[in-house]
N, C-alpha and C positions, 0 to 999 in steps of 0.2 A: 228243354229248348236251348240251343247255344244263343248265347246273346251277344251281339256284336253292336260297339257302337262306332258308329263311321262318321266322321267329321271330316269336312271336304279342305285340304289343306292347301293354304296357296305360300308359295315362300315369296319374300321381300323381292326376288328376282322377278322379272317379267319371262324373262328365258333362263333356261339351264345352258351354259357355258360349255360347249364340247371344245376343249382344247385339244387342238392336233399340232403335232411336232412335225410341221411342215417345213419340207426341206425341198421343194421342186420336185424334179424327177428323178431325183438317185437314189431311190428306194427305202428312204430313211422315214417314212411316214408311219407314226403311233399315237397312239392315244392314252394320254394320263389314265390309270384305271379309275381312279375317284372321280374324272367328269364323266363316266357311263352311268354314274347314279342320277337319276331324275331327282333329286330330295326335294324340290319344290312342287311333287305330286304325291306327296306321301300322306296316306290315310291312316288315321289312328283306329284299328281294328284291335283295340285289345281284348284278349280273349282268357277267360278265369282259367282256361285247361293248359292254357300254353305257358311253358316256363322259362327260365334261362338262369342259370347260376356260374358263377364265378370263383375259381377257388385258388391258390389263400388270398383272401382278401388285403393283407397287408404283406408289402412286397419290400425288397431293398433293406432287410432287416439287420443283414450282415455289411451292409455297405455296397450290396450292389448295386449297379445303374442297369440292370436290364433282368427280367425273369421271365420265366414258363408260366402259363397261367391255364388251367384246365376248365374249360366252358362245356358244360353240360344242358340241354336245351331237351325239352317234349314239346311236341306240337299234335293236335288231333285231327289235324286236316294237313299232312306233309306232303311237301309239293318238292320235284328236282328242284323247281326257282327259288326257294327259300334260302335266305342268307343271313348272315351273323355279322354286325358292324358293331366296331369299336369306337365309341365317342370319348374324346376329352377338350373340355371338362366334361364330367359325369353328366352333369346334367345341361340337355340339350334341347329342351323344349323352348317356345316363344319367351317364356321370362327371361330368356339370357340375350334375345335379340336387341341389338341397336334401336334404340324408340325413334331416332331423327331419320330413319330409313324405311319405317315400317308404315306401309299405306293404309288408311283409316279403314278400308275393307276388308281389311285381313280378318279372317276369323280365328282365332287360338281354338286348341293349340296346333302348332306349326312347329316346322324345323327348321333354323335359317344357316346350318352349318354342316359341312360334310364330314363322315368320319374319317377317322384316320389311317383305317384301314379294312378291310372284309374279307370273309370268305363265304362259300357256297356250304350250307350244310351238309350236304350229301358228301363232302371231300374226302373225311376219311372213312365213311362207312356209306357203303352203294345199297345199304338196306334201310336207310333212314326213310327213304320215300314212303316205305310201306309200313315203318314199325312207328316213324315220327320219334324217335327216340336216337341221341347219338352224342359223342366227346369230342369235342375239336382242342386242338391244342394252338395257342396263341405264344407270342413272345413279345412281352410289351418291355419298353424302355423308359425309363426316366423323362418325362416332358412337362414339369413343373404344374401337373394337376392330376386329378384324380380323374377315374377311367369307371366307363358302364357299358355292357355289351347290351345290344338289342336284336331281336329276330326278327326278321320281315319274311314276308310272301311276297307273292307277285312279279319275282326278279328283280333286277335294275331299275328296269323304264316303268313300272307300275305298284311301287312298293306298299306293302300295309305292313304298319307296325303293330307285331302280335305280342310282344312282353320285353320288358329291360329288367337287366340282372339288377344285381347287389353291385354297389360300390366298390372300386378297388383303389388302393393308393400306395404310393412310396413312403417310407416311413421317413423320408426328408425329400418331399418333391423338387424342394428348391435348391438342392445340392448344387455344386459348381462342376462339371460336368462338359467331357468332349473336347479336350484342350486342341487347339489347330497350332503349330509352329508355323512362322513364316520369318524368312531373311528380313532383317529392318533396313534402313536406307543407308547403313554403314555395315561393311563385313564383318565387325566385331560384334555385332549386335545382333540379339535374337529375339522374336515377338511371339507372347503367348497369347493367343485369342481364345476365349471358354465362354458356355453359355451357362447361366443360372438362374433362380428367380429371385434373387435378391436384389433391390433398388440400392441405391446409394443412399437413400433416406434411413433404410434400416441396417446396412451393414457395409464395411467398407471391404472393397476387394485388393488382393495383394496377392504377389507369387514369393514363396520363398524357395531360395536357389542357392546354389553354389556348386563346387568343383567335388565332386564324388568324394565322399570320406573327409572332407575338411568343414569348417562352418560354414553355416549358410547366412544368407543375406536376407531383407525383403523389400520388393519392391512396388510401389503401387501400380495400381492399373487405372484406366478411364473406363467409362460404363457408356454404352450406346444403347439405343431401344429405338423403336419407331410405332407408330399406331396405325391405325385403318386407313386413315386418310392420306399416308403416305403413300400407299398402292394407286396405281394410276389406271386399273381397271379391273372388272371379273375376268377368273372367279377371285383374285386374289383380295379385292377389295369387298367380296360378297362370300358367297358360300367358301370358298378357299381360306377365308382368314381366320387365322388362329394367333392368340397373343406368342410372340416371339420370347418373351422374357427379357432377361437384361445380356448384354454380349459384352466382356471387358476383355480389354487389351493390355499387357503390360509389357514393358521394353527391357529386357535385361541386357546392360550395356557394358562395355570394356571386356569383353570376354577374350580369354587367352585361347589362341588359335588350335585346334585340332585335340581339344582335351574333354571328357567327360563330365557332364553337370548332371546334377540332378535337380528337379523342381516339385512342389506341389502348391495346388490352387487353393487360396484361404479367402474367407470372409470372418471378418472380425464386427460380431454383432456390437450394440451399442449397450450391449448388458454385461459386456465384456466377457463373453461366450465366444469361442473359435470355431467355426466351420471348415474344416479340411476334405481335401480330394486324397483319393491315393496317389501313390509317389511315381514321377516320372522319369525320363532320362533323356538327353541328347547330347551328339558331339557337335561342337561348334566348329565354324566353318575355318576353312584355312587364309592365311593369309593370300591377298589376290598375288597369283603367281606364281605361289609356292609349288613346287616339283612335287607331288605326291598321287598315290589312287585316288581318283576321283571318278564318283558312279553317279550317273544321272539318269531315272526314268521320266518317259514324256509320254502320255496318252491324250485321246479327247474323246469326249462322248460318253461317261462310263452310266452314270445314273446312280439308280439305287435298287435294290429289290428287298426283299422280306425273308428272313431264315426260315420263318414258318409258313412260308409258300403264301400267304396273304395277296392279295391284289394283283397277282401274277395270272391268273386265269389267260389273258390275252399275250403272254410272253413278251411284256412291255421293254424289258432292259435284261435281257435273258444271261447275258455275260459279265452283268457288272460285279457280281460276289466271288465268280472266277478269277477275274482279275484283281480283285480285293486280296483274293486269299494268296493268290502267287507273290503280291507283295509284302504281305504277312511274312509269310514263309520266309521271305528274301531279305526281311528289312534288315539284317545285319551288314549287307552287304548293299545297301543305297545310301547315298549320302543326301540329296534330294530329290523332289519329286513334282513335275509341273503336270496340272491337270488343265488343259489348253482349249477349254470351254465347254458348254454343254454340261454343266456339274451335277443337278440332282436331277433335271429334268420333272422339277415340280409343279412346274406350268401354272401357278398360281394357288397351289395347294400348300400352304406354309409350314403344315405340320412334318411335310417329307423333308425339310432341312433336317429337323432334329434327327430324323431317321437316318439321313446321309451321312452327319456329323458324328452319330454311333456308330454305323459301319466304317467308317475312315480312323477310328481313333486310333486304333492300333498303330496306324502308319503317321499321321498328322501328330499325334503327340510324341513322336520318335525323330522324326526329320522334318525340315520346311516343307509344307502342301504348300505349294505357290499355283495359283489358278490364273487361268485368263478369262475374259468375258466372252460369252457365247450368245447367239440369239435364243436361246433357252433362258439366258439372267434378263437379257436387256430389251429386246424388242416390243415396243408397243406403239401403234399407230399414234402421230402427232405427239410425241414425246422425244423429238429429236433423233432418235437411233436412223441410221443410214439406210437399213431397211425398214421398209411399213409393213410390219406384219404382227401378229400380237403373242407370237411363239413363247415369251416369258409369261401368258397369263395373266397379265395386268403389274408384273412385278417391278418393270421398268428399274431394272439394276439394285434394286434396296437390299434385298436379301442376299446377294454377291459381295456387296459394297458393305454391308455391315457384319454377316457372319464370317467372313474371312478379310485378312490385312494383307493388303500388298504397300511395296514401297512408292507407290504412285504420289505426285504432286498433288493430284486430285482424285480421290476414289472413285467419283462420278466420272472421271475419264480415265478410262481403266486401262492404261499404257504404262509400263514403267521399265528399267532397267535393274537388274541385277547382276553380281560378281560371285562366283562362287571357285576358288582357286584359279584354274587355269581357264575357265570359262567368263565369257562377256554373255549374256541373256539380253536380248532386246524383245521384250514382250509387246505389241499391237492389241489395239482393239478394232477389231474387224467390223463392229456395230457403230463406230462412231467415222466420219470422215478421215480419210486417210490418203488423201489424193495429192499433187503435188500442190504447195501454196499453204495447206493447211495446219492447223495447229500439230497435229497427231504425225503429219510429214516429217515437220520440223524438227520433232522430236525423236522419229525413228532416225534420222541423220546425224542427230547430235548424237544419240546411244551409239550407232554404228561406226562413228566418225572418232568417238573420242575412247574408244579400246585401244589399249597398249597392246599391240598384238605379240611385240616380244616378250611379254610376261604373262599376255590372256591370249594364246594363239587360235583359243578354238571358240569362234565368232558365232553365235548362236540365232537366228531371228525366228520368232512363234507368234501364230495368230491362229484364230481359230477357223472362220473361213477360209476356204482355198485362193489365196491372193496369189499364188503361183502355178501351179500345173497340176492338173487330176484328169485323168482320162474316164471318170465314171459316169458325169450326169450333164455336162451342160449340153443345152439342146442344138445351141447355135454352131456345135463343132469347134469351139475355142479353147475346149479341155481346162477349164479353171476360169477363174473369174479374170474377163480379160481387162478391163479396166484398173484391177489391184496388178495386174502382173505388170502393164504397161508403164504404171507409176511407180513401182517398187523394185522392179530387177534391176535398174539402173543402177539403183542405190546398192543393192547386194554385189554386183559387180565393182562399181568403183570402190567399196569398202573389202572387198573379197569375205563376203558371208560365205561360212563353211556349209551348213545346212541350213535350211527353212523349213519347220515344222506346220504342219494344217492339221486339223481337226475335221469337224464338219461331215464330211463323208463317212460314210460307216465300214470304213476296210482299211488295207495298208497298200501302198503303192509307193515306190521309189523310181525316181528318175535318174539319170544321169547327171554328172555335172551338166550344166545347161544354162545358155545364155540367147535370146533372142530365138528362141523356139529349136534352137541347134545343139547337141550334144558337143560340148569341147572336148571329150575325153573317152576313148573306146574302151577303156578298163570298165569290169563290170563289179570286181571282188576288192581292188587294193587300188588306190590312188595315191599319188606320189609327184613333188615337184612344183611347179607353179599354180597357184590359185587361178584358175581362168573361167571358171563358170561355179554354180550354187547347187547342191544338189536338194532337190524337193522333196519331202517325203511327207503323206499323208497316213497320219498316224489316230484317227477316228474310231478304232473297232474296240474300245473300252468295255460296252456293253451293250449298245444299243444294238436292235436289230441291223442284221448288213443291207448294205448299199450296194447294188450291181455296178460292174462296169460296162461303159459304153463299147459299141461294135467295132470301134477301130484302132487297131494297135499300132500306137504309134512308135517311132523308134528311140525314144525316150523313156520309155516307160521300161525300167530293168526288172521290177518284180511288182507282182501284184498278190493278192492273198485275201478270200473274204471269208475272214473269220475274227475272232477276239484275240485281242494281243495289244503289246505296250513295246516301247521301246526302250532299249537301255544302251547309253553312252556309257564309256568306258576310257577316261583319260588318263594314260601310264606315264606319260611325261609329257612333254612342251612338243614332242615330234612323233609320239604314236597315240592314234585314237581307234576306238573299237566300236561299232555299231552294231546292236544286233537287235533283231525283231523278235520277239518271244510269244509264242502262243500263250493267250490264258488259260487254256484247259490244264495244260502239262509243262509249262516254262520252257518247252524245246523251242530250238535257236530254228525260224524258218528262213530267216535272211538275214545275211550280215554282210559286213566291209570295214576294211579298215583305211586310214588315211595315214601317209607317213610324210614328214616335210621337215626343210629347216626354216627358220626365221626369214632367208634371204628369198624363199620362195613364195613369201607372203609381200615382201616387197616388192618383187618384181613387177614391171609393168606388163598388162594385158591389156585388150580391146576394151575402152571405155574404162579402164582400172587406173589409170594414172592421171593425175593434171596434166595439163597441158605446160611444158618447159620452154622456158625461153632461153635462147643461148646468153651466155654471158659473154662480154666484149673480152676479147683477147689480148693478156697481160705480157709485155715486150720487159723481159729481166735484163738490164743491162750490166 
């Protein structure tokens, strides 16, 4: 007779947290796949005849930071609801749970952490439910700890643990990985941020860098991390918690403009040994105002997906890999990227940030990858976020603020400006107060007001939520965030902002040059002359499932598209700008327009766009 040992399992949590990516009524609802697992209800039902094995057991022997693993399993009573989970660290029973959170009534063994990914057992073999045998392929990335695979029956809601595999590990799980470039606080400064398993008490982090083909120099790096108590709520503080490792940032200063630099990440152990990453390269920024070809990519709401197909049974972020891959293909024709909020949609499952930084590494290691804060990075009730929701799953901004560098005065207040050649970018934080009189409002005005339009003619405003115009989802008929528009569009008009970009709504929409709900230009594909209104563009189709459009066709809505895509801005010189909206599926241009003008067109007075002028007294020449 088959012998099963059933032990009722309780988790530290009283409830499993289902993190919903709530976006109101605009069709962007989606559930983090890991939150579907009722890990608090697991029963231990280890079966002598059930088995699961994984090969190879040692990964990264040639320096790889990702590798495919074959998982073979056998189950004596197979079901279509059987599934395989990847846990990391490999030991995931109650012995690894935090003691201070453990109620005395808990009965071990139990599981207190979610897996990092999973697949259903019959995914690659429809006959599994009859034979009980199959083989699955998983792609693992180096995440600073070992791995094990677990076979469950009972589906995601009533899981029973049947078998646990052997342990899998990378040759050096602590290796420096996934560099993310960012503009520094000055135009001739590049920052390099990366993740490793080395604390400063065991190794000194640095970057070795220099002009390509010339002697290299070394620059030190600072190190940050955070603990579970830095999280503001579940699941980030409970089942979603995973040690983030150590995040290092080095500042490469006094760069020469427009030159190719090479770099690699290093850690010097205290025994004298050096640990190196592979080599990377980047091109330094142009001098502010420099007249040259400059190309900018902008999108929001991309998230991540697994190349092995795991976690994606409910099509959580179906377009994210397409967007990523198109940018990788075109990386030699991109100078800087802006990912304007809703970065990973980890929603409190911290392991997903490693997965995301691995996904974008070919992009972020080559060009500055600038981010903005979205609701899925920041919002937790009672933590000072402007919108009172738990869209971040308890992260309350800590992950975004630590994993990525931005040149903000205070990274907990995620607003900043950055210059790139002929562009001035003013990046707002829609999750903090931006109303007139607020600290952020004063920053926005200063950022816009200090742009030298003769040298940097292209003035761009960026925020995650639609603080301007969108016809997609607001049920009150106001077509966007009315309070944001009322407070900010007079600044855009006063300082003659060319384009305002927003995410949050998962589609593409372009308005005419607009002010106070009125088109100020009848053109659709080419704009020239006086800057008398700002073009609003929603570019939130980076990867998350689509948002629908509202029933009203407004006069100011020039182009709409419900598909995955991104925008590419190309500045040819001080007078010519091209915008292209490209599909993530094939990079074909779906919408475009050009702007042509001279400096005097920016100086010209328009409605609410000039300071009041007092007449000077008449001077009489004798």
